[in-house]
C-alpha positions as CSV (number, residue, x, y, z in Angstrom):
1,C,189.2,-103.9,-41.7
2,K,185.8,-104.0,-40.0
3,P,185.6,-102.8,-36.4
4,R,184.6,-105.6,-33.9
5,P,181.6,-105.1,-31.7
6,H,182.3,-104.4,-28.0
7,S,182.9,-107.8,-26.4
8,Q,181.6,-108.7,-22.9
9,P,184.1,-109.5,-20.2
10,Q,184.8,-113.2,-19.8
11,N,183.1,-115.1,-17.0
12,L,185.2,-114.8,-13.9
13,G,184.1,-118.0,-12.2
14,F,181.0,-117.1,-10.1
15,L,180.0,-113.9,-11.9
16,T,176.6,-114.2,-13.6
17,K,174.1,-111.7,-14.9
18,D,172.6,-111.4,-11.4
19,P,175.0,-109.2,-9.4
20,T,172.9,-109.6,-6.2
21,A,173.3,-113.4,-6.2
22,D,177.0,-112.9,-7.0
23,F,177.4,-110.6,-4.0
24,W,175.8,-113.2,-1.7
25,K,178.3,-115.8,-3.0
26,L,181.2,-113.4,-2.5
27,L,180.2,-112.7,1.1
28,Y,179.8,-116.5,1.7
29,Y,183.3,-117.3,0.4
30,L,184.9,-114.4,2.4
31,L,183.1,-115.3,5.6
32,K,184.0,-119.0,5.1
33,L,187.7,-118.0,4.7
34,V,187.8,-116.2,8.0
35,S,185.7,-118.8,9.9
36,E,187.0,-121.5,12.1
37,N,184.9,-124.1,10.3
38,K,186.2,-124.3,6.7
39,N,184.7,-127.7,6.1
40,C,181.4,-128.4,4.3
41,A,181.4,-125.8,1.6
42,V,178.0,-125.6,0.0
43,T,177.2,-124.7,-3.6
44,D,173.4,-124.1,-3.2
45,L,172.7,-120.3,-3.2
46,G,169.9,-120.7,-0.6
47,H,172.2,-122.4,1.9
48,Q,175.0,-119.8,1.2
49,I,172.5,-117.0,2.0
50,E,171.5,-118.8,5.2
51,Y,175.2,-119.1,6.2
52,V,175.9,-115.4,5.5
53,K,172.8,-114.3,7.5
54,A,173.8,-116.6,10.4
55,A,177.5,-115.4,10.4
56,V,176.5,-111.7,10.2
57,C,174.0,-112.3,13.1
58,Y,176.8,-113.9,15.1
59,Y,179.0,-110.9,14.6
60,G,176.2,-108.6,15.8
61,Y,174.7,-106.9,12.8
62,G,171.5,-105.3,14.0
63,F,169.6,-104.1,10.9
64,L,166.7,-106.5,11.0
65,D,165.5,-105.9,7.3
66,F,168.7,-107.7,6.2
67,Y,167.5,-111.0,7.7
68,Q,164.2,-110.7,5.8
69,L,165.9,-110.7,2.4
70,P,164.7,-113.6,0.2
71,A,166.6,-116.8,0.1
72,D,166.8,-116.9,-3.7
73,G,169.2,-113.9,-3.8
74,S,166.9,-111.8,-6.0
75,R,167.0,-108.7,-3.9
76,G,169.1,-106.8,-1.4
77,S,172.1,-105.4,-3.3
78,R,172.0,-102.2,-1.2
79,D,171.7,-104.2,2.0
80,L,174.6,-106.4,1.0
81,L,176.8,-103.4,0.4
82,L,176.0,-102.1,3.9
83,V,176.7,-105.5,5.4
84,F,180.0,-105.7,3.5
85,S,181.1,-102.3,4.7
86,W,180.0,-103.1,8.2
87,L,182.1,-106.4,8.2
88,L,185.1,-104.5,6.9
89,Q,184.9,-102.2,10.0
90,K,183.5,-104.5,12.6
91,I,185.5,-107.7,12.2
92,H,188.3,-106.2,10.2
93,L,187.6,-108.6,7.3
94,F,190.6,-107.7,5.1
95,E,193.0,-107.8,7.9
96,K,191.9,-111.3,8.9
97,L,192.3,-112.5,5.3
98,L,195.8,-111.0,5.1
99,E,196.7,-112.5,8.5
100,Q,195.8,-115.9,7.2
101,Q,198.0,-115.5,4.2
102,R,201.0,-114.0,6.0
103,L,204.2,-116.0,5.8
104,R,205.4,-117.3,9.2
105,V,208.9,-118.3,10.3
106,E,207.9,-122.0,10.6
107,D,206.4,-122.1,7.1
108,Q,208.0,-123.8,4.2
109,V,210.1,-121.9,1.7
110,P,208.5,-122.3,-1.7
111,L,211.7,-122.8,-3.7
112,C,215.2,-124.2,-3.0
113,T,217.3,-121.5,-1.4
114,A,220.4,-122.7,-3.2
115,G,218.6,-122.1,-6.5
116,C,219.7,-125.4,-8.0
117,C,216.6,-127.5,-8.3
118,G,213.4,-125.3,-7.9
119,K,211.9,-127.7,-5.5
120,A,210.3,-126.9,-2.1
121,H,212.3,-127.9,1.0
122,R,210.8,-128.7,4.4
123,E,212.4,-126.0,6.5
124,I,213.8,-122.5,6.0
125,G,217.5,-122.6,5.4
126,Q,217.7,-126.3,4.4
127,S,219.7,-126.4,1.2
128,C,219.3,-128.8,-1.6
129,R,221.3,-132.0,-1.5
130,R,222.7,-131.1,-4.9
131,A,224.1,-127.9,-3.5
132,R,226.3,-129.7,-1.0
């Protein structure tokens, strides 16, 4: 039995060989999730970087060197880490994301509460017709 060479992790969607560009993309998606305007998602890295810079400026980030980073995503990993940690503290980024995912009383129940059909019903407590 011959030992296999160490394999690389599988591509996880947006991960590439350029971690700085990936970090820009991650910040873009996180900021888009917590923004009021979820429409018009862009795929171009340059536009994503512009969006991140504008959003961070809106929230009041004051380190001016961040705004001078190149639009090709080639530099700035240290600055991006600082911005990310600043966003966690300043706008409570994770709390906002969790708040959006929280189940509310008026939300739909994902499965039949009677356990008979596995389908979603419109309101909490509404049982399946089969269960009656």
